[in-house]
C-alpha positions as CSV (number, residue, x, y, z in Angstrom):
1,X,94.4,104.2,54.1
2,X,97.6,104.8,56.0
3,X,99.1,104.6,59.5
4,X,100.7,107.8,60.7
5,X,101.7,109.6,63.9
6,X,101.5,113.3,64.8
7,X,97.9,113.7,63.6
8,X,97.1,116.0,66.5
9,X,98.6,119.2,67.7
10,X,99.6,119.3,71.4
11,X,96.6,121.4,72.2
12,X,94.3,118.9,70.5
13,X,95.9,116.0,72.3
14,X,95.6,117.7,75.7
15,X,91.9,118.4,75.0
16,X,91.2,114.8,73.8
17,X,93.0,113.3,76.7
18,X,91.9,115.6,79.5
19,X,90.4,114.3,82.7
20,X,87.3,112.3,81.8
21,X,86.0,112.5,85.5
22,X,87.1,116.0,86.7
23,X,87.3,116.7,90.4
24,X,85.0,119.0,92.4
25,X,85.8,122.6,91.4
26,X,85.1,124.0,94.9
27,X,85.0,122.9,98.5
28,X,81.3,123.9,98.7
29,X,80.5,121.5,95.8
30,X,82.2,118.6,97.7
31,X,80.3,119.6,100.8
32,X,76.9,119.6,99.0
33,X,77.5,116.2,97.6
34,X,78.8,114.8,100.9
35,X,75.8,116.0,102.7
36,X,73.5,114.1,100.4
37,X,74.8,110.8,102.0
38,X,72.4,109.0,104.3
39,X,75.3,107.5,106.3
40,X,73.7,104.1,106.2
41,X,74.1,101.6,109.0
42,X,75.8,98.4,107.6
43,X,76.3,100.3,104.4
44,X,76.1,98.4,101.2
45,X,78.7,100.7,99.5
46,X,81.3,99.5,102.1
47,X,80.3,95.9,101.6
48,X,80.7,96.2,97.9
49,X,84.2,97.6,98.1
50,X,86.8,94.8,97.8
51,X,89.1,96.7,100.2
52,X,86.2,97.5,102.7
53,X,86.6,101.3,102.8
54,X,84.2,102.7,105.4
55,X,82.5,105.0,102.9
56,X,79.9,106.6,105.3
57,X,82.7,107.5,107.7
58,X,85.0,109.1,105.2
59,X,82.1,111.1,103.7
60,X,80.9,112.2,107.2
61,X,84.5,113.4,107.9
62,X,84.3,115.6,104.8
63,X,81.1,117.2,106.0
64,X,82.9,118.2,109.3
65,X,85.9,119.5,107.3
66,X,88.1,116.7,108.7
67,X,89.9,116.1,105.4
68,X,92.9,114.5,107.1
69,X,90.7,112.1,108.9
70,X,88.8,111.3,105.8
71,X,91.9,110.5,103.8
72,X,93.1,108.3,106.7
73,X,89.9,106.4,106.7
74,X,90.3,105.7,103.0
75,X,94.1,104.9,103.1
76,X,93.9,102.6,106.1
77,X,91.8,100.3,103.8
78,X,93.2,101.2,100.5
79,X,96.6,103.0,100.2
80,X,95.9,103.4,96.5
81,X,92.5,105.1,97.2
82,X,93.5,108.1,95.1
83,X,94.2,106.0,92.0
84,X,91.2,103.8,92.6
85,X,88.9,106.9,92.8
86,X,89.9,107.5,89.1
87,X,89.9,104.0,87.6
88,X,87.5,101.8,89.7
89,X,84.4,100.6,87.9
90,X,82.4,102.2,90.8
91,X,79.1,101.7,88.9
92,X,79.3,98.0,89.7
93,X,80.9,98.4,93.1
94,X,80.2,101.2,95.7
95,X,78.1,103.6,93.7
96,X,76.2,100.7,92.2
97,X,75.2,99.6,95.7
98,X,74.2,103.0,96.9
99,X,70.7,103.0,98.3
100,X,69.8,106.0,96.2
101,X,69.6,103.7,93.2
102,X,66.6,102.0,94.8
103,X,65.0,105.4,94.9
104,X,65.7,106.0,91.2
105,X,68.0,108.9,92.1
106,X,71.6,109.5,91.2
107,X,73.9,107.6,93.7
108,X,76.4,109.5,95.9
109,X,79.5,110.5,93.9
110,X,81.6,108.3,96.1
111,X,84.6,108.1,93.8
112,X,84.7,111.9,93.3
113,X,84.5,112.4,97.1
114,X,87.2,109.8,97.6
115,X,89.3,111.7,95.1
116,X,88.7,115.0,96.9
117,X,90.1,113.7,100.2
118,X,93.0,111.6,98.9
119,X,94.3,114.2,96.4
120,X,94.4,116.8,99.2
121,X,96.5,114.4,101.2
122,X,98.8,113.7,98.3
123,X,99.1,117.4,97.4
124,X,100.0,118.4,101.0
125,X,102.1,115.1,101.4
126,X,100.2,114.3,104.6
127,X,101.9,111.1,105.8
128,X,99.0,109.7,107.9
129,X,100.8,106.5,109.1
130,X,103.7,106.2,111.4
131,X,106.2,103.5,110.7
132,X,107.0,101.2,113.6
133,X,110.5,100.7,114.8
134,X,112.4,98.4,112.4
135,X,112.0,94.7,113.4
136,X,115.1,93.7,111.4
137,X,113.0,91.5,109.1
138,X,113.5,91.9,105.4
139,X,110.9,91.1,102.7
140,X,111.4,91.1,98.9
141,X,108.4,92.0,96.8
142,X,108.5,91.4,93.0
143,X,106.4,93.9,91.2
144,X,105.7,97.5,92.0
145,X,102.1,97.4,90.9
146,X,99.0,97.8,93.2
147,X,99.4,94.5,94.9
148,X,103.1,94.9,95.5
149,X,102.8,98.5,96.7
150,X,99.8,97.7,99.0
151,X,101.7,94.8,100.5
152,X,104.8,96.9,100.9
153,X,103.0,99.7,102.7
154,X,101.3,97.4,105.2
155,X,104.6,95.6,105.9
156,X,106.5,98.9,106.3
157,X,103.9,100.2,108.8
158,X,104.7,97.1,110.9
159,X,108.5,97.8,110.9
160,X,109.5,95.4,108.1
161,X,112.1,96.6,105.7
162,X,110.9,96.1,102.1
163,X,112.7,95.9,98.8
164,X,110.6,95.9,95.7
165,X,112.1,94.5,92.4
166,X,110.3,96.1,89.4
167,X,111.0,95.1,85.8
168,X,109.9,98.5,84.3
169,X,111.6,101.9,84.8
170,X,108.6,103.2,86.8
171,X,106.3,101.8,89.5
172,X,102.5,101.6,89.4
173,X,102.2,98.5,87.2
174,X,99.1,98.7,84.9
175,X,98.1,101.9,86.6
176,X,101.1,103.5,85.0
177,X,101.4,101.5,81.8
178,X,98.0,100.0,80.9
179,X,95.2,102.5,81.5
180,X,94.0,105.3,79.3
181,X,95.6,108.7,80.0
182,X,92.2,110.5,80.2
183,X,91.5,108.3,83.3
184,X,94.9,108.6,85.0
185,X,98.1,110.4,83.9
186,X,101.6,109.0,84.1
187,X,102.5,111.9,86.3
188,X,99.7,111.1,88.8
189,X,100.9,107.5,88.9
190,X,104.5,108.6,89.7
191,X,103.1,110.9,92.4
192,X,101.1,108.1,94.0
193,X,104.1,105.7,94.0
194,X,106.2,108.5,95.7
195,X,103.4,109.1,98.2
196,X,103.1,105.4,99.1
197,X,106.8,104.9,99.6
198,X,107.1,108.2,101.5
199,X,106.3,106.3,104.7
200,X,109.9,105.0,104.6
201,X,111.4,101.5,104.8
202,X,110.5,100.8,101.2
203,X,113.2,100.7,98.4
204,X,112.3,100.1,94.8
205,X,114.9,98.7,92.5
206,X,113.9,99.3,88.8
207,X,114.7,97.4,85.7
208,X,115.0,94.2,87.7
209,X,113.1,91.3,86.1
210,X,112.4,88.0,87.7
211,X,113.9,85.2,85.8
212,X,116.3,87.5,84.1
213,X,118.0,89.9,86.5
214,X,117.0,88.2,89.7
215,X,115.9,84.7,90.6
216,X,113.5,83.4,93.2
217,X,116.2,81.3,94.8
218,X,118.4,84.4,95.2
219,X,115.6,86.3,96.9
220,X,114.7,83.4,99.2
221,X,118.4,83.3,100.3
222,X,118.6,87.1,101.0
223,X,115.2,87.8,102.5
224,X,113.0,86.5,105.3
225,X,110.0,86.2,102.9
226,X,109.1,86.9,99.3
227,X,105.9,88.3,97.9
228,X,105.2,87.8,94.2
229,X,103.0,90.4,92.6
230,X,104.2,89.9,89.0
231,X,100.7,90.5,87.4
232,X,99.9,89.3,83.9
233,X,101.2,90.8,80.8
234,X,101.4,88.5,77.9
235,X,98.9,89.4,75.2
236,X,96.6,86.5,74.2
237,X,97.1,85.7,70.6
238,X,94.3,85.4,68.1
239,X,96.0,82.5,66.4
240,X,94.6,83.4,63.0
241,X,96.4,83.9,59.6
242,X,97.9,87.3,59.1
243,X,98.5,88.1,62.7
244,X,102.1,89.0,62.0
245,X,101.3,91.6,59.4
246,X,102.5,95.1,59.9
247,X,99.7,97.2,61.6
248,X,98.6,94.4,64.0
249,X,99.2,95.6,67.6
250,X,98.3,94.2,71.0
251,X,96.3,96.7,73.1
252,X,98.6,96.6,76.1
253,X,101.6,97.5,73.9
254,X,99.6,100.2,72.2
255,X,98.6,101.9,75.5
256,X,102.1,101.3,77.0
257,X,103.8,103.0,74.1
258,X,101.3,105.9,74.2
259,X,102.0,106.5,77.9
260,X,105.8,106.0,77.5
261,X,106.5,107.8,74.2
262,X,103.8,110.4,74.0
263,X,101.1,111.1,71.4
264,X,103.5,112.4,68.7
265,X,105.4,109.1,68.4
266,X,102.4,106.7,68.3
267,X,101.2,105.7,64.8
268,X,97.4,105.1,64.3
269,X,95.5,104.0,61.3
270,X,92.6,105.6,59.4
271,X,90.4,102.6,59.9
272,X,91.1,100.6,63.1
273,X,89.6,97.4,64.3
274,X,89.7,96.5,68.0
275,X,89.2,92.8,68.9
276,X,87.7,92.4,72.4
277,X,85.3,94.2,74.7
278,X,87.0,94.4,78.1
279,X,88.3,97.6,79.8
280,X,91.6,97.4,77.9
281,X,89.8,97.0,74.5
282,X,87.7,100.1,75.4
283,X,90.8,102.1,76.4
284,X,92.6,101.1,73.1
285,X,89.5,102.0,71.0
286,X,88.8,105.3,72.5
287,X,92.5,106.3,72.5
288,X,92.8,105.3,68.8
289,X,89.8,107.6,68.1
290,X,91.2,110.4,70.1
291,X,94.5,110.1,68.4
292,X,92.9,110.8,65.0
293,X,91.6,107.5,63.6
294,X,88.7,108.2,61.2
295,X,86.9,105.0,62.0
296,X,87.2,102.6,64.9
297,X,85.3,99.4,64.9
298,X,85.1,97.1,68.0
299,X,84.5,93.4,67.2
300,X,83.2,91.0,70.0
301,X,82.3,87.3,69.6
302,X,79.5,87.5,72.2
303,X,76.4,89.6,72.6
304,X,76.1,92.9,74.4
305,X,74.5,91.2,77.4
306,X,77.8,89.3,77.9
307,X,80.2,92.1,77.6
308,X,83.0,92.2,80.2
309,X,83.2,96.0,80.3
310,X,80.7,98.1,82.1
311,X,78.0,100.1,80.4
312,X,79.7,103.3,81.4
313,X,82.9,102.2,79.6
314,X,80.9,101.2,76.6
315,X,79.1,104.5,76.5
316,X,82.5,106.3,76.5
317,X,83.5,104.3,73.3
318,X,80.1,105.1,71.7
319,X,80.3,108.8,72.5
320,X,83.8,108.9,71.0
321,X,82.2,107.5,67.7
322,X,83.4,103.9,67.9
323,X,81.3,101.4,66.0
324,X,80.4,98.0,67.7
325,X,79.8,94.7,65.9
326,X,78.5,92.0,68.2
327,X,78.6,88.2,67.5
328,X,81.6,88.5,65.3
329,X,84.9,86.7,65.7
330,X,88.2,87.4,63.8
331,X,89.0,84.7,61.2
332,X,91.8,86.1,59.1
333,X,93.8,89.3,58.6
334,X,94.7,90.0,55.0
335,X,97.2,92.3,53.4
336,X,100.4,92.5,51.3
337,X,102.9,92.9,54.1
338,X,100.6,95.4,55.8
339,X,97.1,95.1,57.2
340,X,94.4,95.7,54.6
341,X,91.4,93.7,55.6
342,X,89.9,91.8,58.6
343,X,87.8,88.9,57.8
344,X,85.3,88.0,60.6
345,X,83.1,85.0,61.2
346,X,79.4,85.7,62.0
347,X,78.5,84.0,65.3
348,X,75.3,82.9,66.9
349,X,74.5,81.7,70.4
350,X,74.5,77.9,70.8
351,X,72.6,75.7,73.2
352,X,73.0,76.5,76.9
353,X,75.7,74.5,78.8
354,X,75.3,73.1,82.4
355,X,75.6,76.6,83.8
356,X,73.0,78.0,81.5
357,X,75.5,80.0,79.5
358,X,75.2,80.0,75.7
359,X,78.5,80.0,73.9
360,X,79.0,81.6,70.5
361,X,79.0,79.2,67.5
362,X,80.3,79.9,64.0
363,X,77.5,80.1,61.5
364,X,79.8,79.6,58.5
365,X,79.1,83.1,57.2
366,X,81.7,85.8,57.1
367,X,82.1,89.5,56.4
368,X,85.1,91.7,55.7
369,X,86.2,95.0,57.1
370,X,88.7,97.3,55.2
371,X,91.2,98.3,57.9
372,X,94.8,99.5,58.1
373,X,95.3,98.7,61.8
374,X,94.1,95.8,64.1
375,X,94.5,96.1,67.9
376,X,94.2,92.8,69.7
377,X,92.5,93.1,73.2
378,X,91.4,89.5,73.7
379,X,92.8,89.3,77.1
380,X,96.2,88.7,78.8
381,X,97.9,85.5,79.8
382,X,99.9,84.7,83.0
383,X,103.6,84.2,82.9
384,X,103.3,80.4,82.7
385,X,106.9,79.6,81.8
386,X,108.3,81.9,84.5
387,X,106.0,80.5,87.1
388,X,106.6,76.9,86.2
389,X,110.4,77.4,86.0
390,X,110.2,78.7,89.6
391,X,108.6,75.4,90.7
392,X,105.5,77.2,91.9
393,X,102.3,75.3,91.9
394,X,100.0,76.9,89.3
395,X,97.0,76.4,87.0
396,X,97.8,77.5,83.5
397,X,100.4,80.0,84.9
398,X,98.1,81.4,87.6
399,X,99.9,80.8,90.9
400,X,98.1,78.6,93.3
401,X,97.8,79.9,96.9
402,X,96.2,78.7,100.1
403,X,94.9,80.9,102.9
404,X,94.7,83.8,100.4
405,X,98.5,84.2,99.8
406,X,100.8,81.3,100.7
407,X,102.3,79.3,97.8
408,X,103.6,75.8,97.8
409,X,107.1,77.1,98.6
410,X,107.8,77.9,102.2
411,X,108.3,81.7,102.8
412,X,107.0,82.6,99.3
413,X,103.7,84.3,99.0
414,X,101.8,85.7,96.0
415,X,98.7,87.8,95.1
416,X,97.0,90.0,92.6
417,X,96.6,89.3,88.9
418,X,99.4,86.6,89.1
419,X,97.0,84.6,91.2
420,X,93.5,85.6,89.9
421,X,94.4,86.0,86.2
422,X,93.4,89.7,86.1
423,X,90.8,91.7,88.1
424,X,90.4,95.3,89.1
425,X,93.1,97.5,90.7
426,X,91.1,97.5,93.9
427,X,91.2,93.7,94.0
428,X,95.0,93.8,93.7
429,X,95.2,96.3,96.5
430,X,93.2,93.9,98.8
431,X,95.4,91.0,97.7
432,X,98.4,93.0,98.8
433,X,96.9,93.5,102.2
434,X,96.1,89.8,102.5
435,X,99.7,89.0,101.5
436,X,101.1,91.4,104.1
437,X,98.9,89.9,106.8
438,X,100.1,86.4,105.9
439,X,103.8,87.5,105.8
440,X,103.4,89.2,109.2
441,X,102.0,86.0,110.6
442,X,104.8,83.9,109.0
443,X,107.5,86.2,110.5
444,X,105.9,85.9,113.9
445,X,105.1,89.6,114.1
446,X,101.3,89.3,114.5
447,X,99.8,90.9,117.6
């Protein structure tokens, strides 16, 4: 067994990482799908969208060839509607709520139609919002991810001058650095950031990290309000022996490096174990397989019924040839300097707790996998020290807010993963809108 890079040719890589959900090939194909929509009153698809996109309206606009209007309907609710059309778990949101499911028919391809309109807007650089005259108010946003960009766009529309401080060299947050390339490419993420900031009044300062290059006190002094959209990012440790062996990676770093350095620079093992069953775990497992790993085994401590990923995501991993072991928890990683084996405890479900949930219990039995790479995807932790050092009220590093966005510090607001601990991109976009609304009220700009 060995870990090596450059297993694939450029052509193989492009094939393995091509768009997993390709767009409509023709205008007619989009029109046929749009005309399937029943344009429901009080539509369940709109209700299930965290940003409240008026789905029947934007689809109706496609049927009348009003693509600009369709894109505006999407963007007014979700300025990252293009990216969300690629990465949203629509099967448990809009498409999962489509009434066609009740008829045992395929739901409307809402995400694909959303992509159709929004990508046309981006390709043609249709700026569908006019920025109001500058109010002279200045707001600092920390983090150029979905929450930060969404907040910035709403504020800019209202004439507020926004400066975003981003610790990475590019904007987009986890959209840019933490999602599989076959869902969304780094180039698309860059284009989306440029499109959002194209409204004007938004400056992004890159390589500026809170607590290192800038301080909260400094921002409070120089701006009328501050919005913290710092996300989460610290990989949760397994806290088992052997975790420091060569060949043990965390999933976010693995995906980050692949997106930053390219396929030829990323080493992958012959036999890879992935710990976890969330979206990030799926992305790490499928990318390892598509990079040339001969075997990829996913290990999860609970049952399939309790998996945090969606069935669609799990099916992607299975189709890629990933093996799944349920009710198994990592106990020890063995090796002589490098990873050689993963020892797992066999789990079983214990007695139900007060909520009725049955937690996994160690049976005392173990099994061993021969591996040369272990990818940890057991979740991410908030930036607890950074948050606590800033005197922000928090719970385990998750910033505490009231009225959706206000922190315990006057003039400082927060939202997105930094508050909720990690949800979907679309939830972060809505948090950014909530933050902007709270800031507009605080600045006395509300109508």
